[in-house]
C-alpha positions in Angstrom: 15.3 -8.4 -0.3 17.7 -6.1 -2.3 16.5 -7.8 -5.5 12.9 -6.9 -4.7 13.9 -3.4 -3.8 15.7 -3.0 -7.2 12.7 -4.5 -9.0 10.4 -2.0 -7.3 12.8 0.9 -8.1 12.6 -0.1 -11.8 8.8 -0.1 -11.5 8.8 3.4 -10.2 11.1 4.6 -13.0 8.9 2.9 -15.6 5.8 4.5 -14.2 7.0 8.1 -14.3 7.6 8.5 -10.6 10.6 10.9 -11.1 8.2 13.3 -12.7 5.6 12.8 -10.0 8.2 13.7 -7.4 9.5 16.7 -9.4 12.9 15.2 -10.2 14.6 13.0 -12.9 15.8 9.4 -13.0 19.1 10.2 -11.2 17.3 12.3 -8.7 14.9 9.5 -7.8 17.8 7.0 -7.5 19.6 9.4 -5.3 16.6 9.8 -3.0 16.2 6.0 -2.7 19.9 5.2 -2.2 19.9 5.8 1.6 16.9 3.6 1.9 18.6 0.8 -0.1 21.7 1.2 2.0 19.6 0.9 5.2 17.9 -2.3 3.9 21.3 -3.7 3.0 22.6 -2.9 6.5 19.6 -4.6 8.2 20.2 -7.8 6.2 16.6 -8.9 6.8 15.7 -12.5 5.9 12.9 -12.6 3.4 9.6 -13.6 5.2 8.2 -17.1 4.6 6.4 -17.2 1.3 2.7 -17.5 1.9 -0.4 -16.5 -0.1 -0.9 -12.8 0.1 2.7 -12.0 1.3 4.9 -9.3 -0.3 8.4 -9.0 1.3 8.6 -5.3 1.1 7.1 -2.2 -0.5 8.6 1.2 -1.2 6.2 3.9 0.1 6.2 7.7 0.1 5.2 10.1 2.8 1.6 11.5 2.6 1.4 14.5 0.4 4.5 13.6 -1.8 2.4 12.0 -4.5 -1.3 12.6 -5.1 -3.2 9.3 -4.7 -5.0 10.0 -8.0 -1.7 10.3 -9.8 -0.4 7.1 -8.2 -3.6 5.2 -8.9 -3.2 6.1 -12.6 0.0 4.1 -12.5 -1.8 0.9 -11.3 -2.2 -1.3 -14.3 -4.4 -4.5 -14.3 -5.9 -6.2 -17.3 -4.7 -3.4 -19.5 -6.7 -0.8 -17.5 -5.3 2.1 -15.5 -6.5 2.8 -12.0 -8.8 5.6 -10.9 -10.2 7.2 -7.7 -13.9 6.8 -6.9 -14.4 7.8 -3.3 -17.5 10.0 -3.6 -18.6 11.9 -1.5 -15.1 12.0 -0.1 -11.6 12.5 -1.6 -8.3 10.9 -0.7 -7.2 14.1 1.1 -10.1 13.6 3.6 -8.2 10.6 5.0 -5.2 10.6 7.3 -3.2 8.0 9.2 -4.9 6.9 12.4 -3.3 7.9 15.7 -1.3 4.7 16.4 0.3 4.6 12.9 3.8 6.0 13.2 5.4 7.0 9.8 9.2 7.2 9.6 10.6 10.7 8.9 11.7 11.5 5.4 10.2 11.3 1.9 10.4 7.6 1.3 10.4 4.5 3.6 9.9 0.7 3.4 7.0 -1.5 4.5 8.4 -4.8 5.6 6.6 -8.1 5.4 3.4 -6.9 3.8 0.3 -9.1 4.1 -2.8 -8.5 1.9 -5.0 -9.9 4.7 -6.3 -13.1 3.3 -7.1 -14.3 6.8 -9.4 -11.2 7.1 -11.7 -12.0 4.1 -15.2 -12.0 5.5 -14.0 -10.1 8.5 -14.9 -6.4 9.0 -12.1 -3.8 9.0 -13.1 -2.9 12.5 -12.5 -6.4 13.8 -9.5 -6.9 11.5 -7.8 -3.8 12.9 -8.1 -5.2 16.4 -6.5 -8.5 15.3 -3.7 -6.7 13.4 -2.8 -4.7 16.6 -3.0 -7.9 18.7 -0.4 -9.5 16.4 2.0 -6.6 16.8 1.6 -5.6 13.2 0.6 -2.2 11.7 -2.3 -1.5 9.3 -1.6 -0.1 5.9 -2.6 3.5 5.1 -4.4 4.7 2.0 -1.1 5.9 0.4 0.6 2.7 1.3 -2.1 0.6 -0.2 -1.9 2.5 -3.5 1.9 2.1 -3.4 1.5 -1.6 -3.0 -1.0 -1.8 -5.9 1.4 0.0 -8.1 4.1 -2.6 -7.3 1.9 -5.7 -7.2 -1.1 -5.0 -9.4 -1.9 -8.7 -9.5 -3.3 -8.5 -6.0 -6.4 -7.0 -7.7 -6.9 -9.9 -10.1 -5.0 -13.0 -9.0 -7.4 -14.5 -6.5 -5.4 -17.7 -6.1 -2.4 -15.8 -4.7 -3.7 -12.5 -3.5 -6.8 -10.5 -2.7 -7.9 -6.9 -3.1 -7.2 -4.8 0.0 -8.6 -2.4 2.6 -6.4 0.0 4.4 -7.7 0.5 7.9 -4.6 2.6 8.8 -6.3 5.7 7.3 -9.6 7.2 8.3 -11.4 10.5 8.2 -11.9 11.5 11.8 -15.4 10.6 13.0 -16.2 8.7 9.8 -16.7 5.0 9.3 -15.4 4.7 5.8 -12.2 2.7 5.2 -10.2 3.2 2.0 -10.2 0.1 -0.2 -8.6 -0.9 -3.5 -10.2 -3.5 -5.8 -10.9 -4.3 -9.4 -14.4 -3.2 -10.5 -16.1 -2.5 -13.8 -12.9 -3.4 -15.6 -10.8 -0.9 -13.7 -8.5 -0.8 -10.7 -10.4 1.4 -8.3 -9.6 3.3 -5.1 -12.9 3.6 -3.1 -14.1 3.0 0.3 -16.2 0.5 2.4 -17.9 0.8 5.8 -15.7 -0.4 8.7 -18.3 -2.9 10.0 -19.1 -4.5 6.7 -17.6 -7.8 5.5 -16.5 -8.7 2.0 -15.4 -12.0 0.4 -12.8 -10.3 -1.8 -11.3 -7.6 0.5 -8.8 -8.2 3.2 -7.4 -5.7 5.6 -3.7 -5.2 4.7 -0.9 -4.9 7.2 2.9 -4.8 7.6 5.3 -6.1 10.2 7.2 -2.8 10.3 8.0 0.5 8.6 11.7 1.3 8.1 13.0 4.8 7.2 16.4 5.7 5.8 
């Protein structure tokens, strides 16, 4: 698990996250050090390797990094990501009531699943199943963080699938943030919560762990 944490730290450094967070390389490493120490102390066993599984993902609290800036760091097939959520914007979405984020600037998602079992299942029904399994749905910001770290989820259909993030919603609205590869570009958009798609799975994690 520490090897994966270190790999993801290198990805953040390579993609300019120190600048996005208003710091430098040493500053980012210092901010992530307590999180690494917590992961080391937990001594978690890596989850069983299955299609669509990612053992962990470094995520940042909402508002720390603009989703458009983070999407620009998603690279797939030599194309950088973009936001296409008209008529809404990423800021219109917020974590749903039962999503509890750890305090602090950064935290970990543990045992992330891109939701291959929820292909052809609406986000509305997938969310109920995620809760029934004691897991937690990914938020918009977490989905983008995952795509930065594992961009192949957008293009490697044998191993992964593009994702929906039912952990974020605009109150009273039926749109669900979704990330997929379209028109030659990684794209953050949305889909209706009662529609099904062959290529989009509702993503979830076993837990969130703060420093």
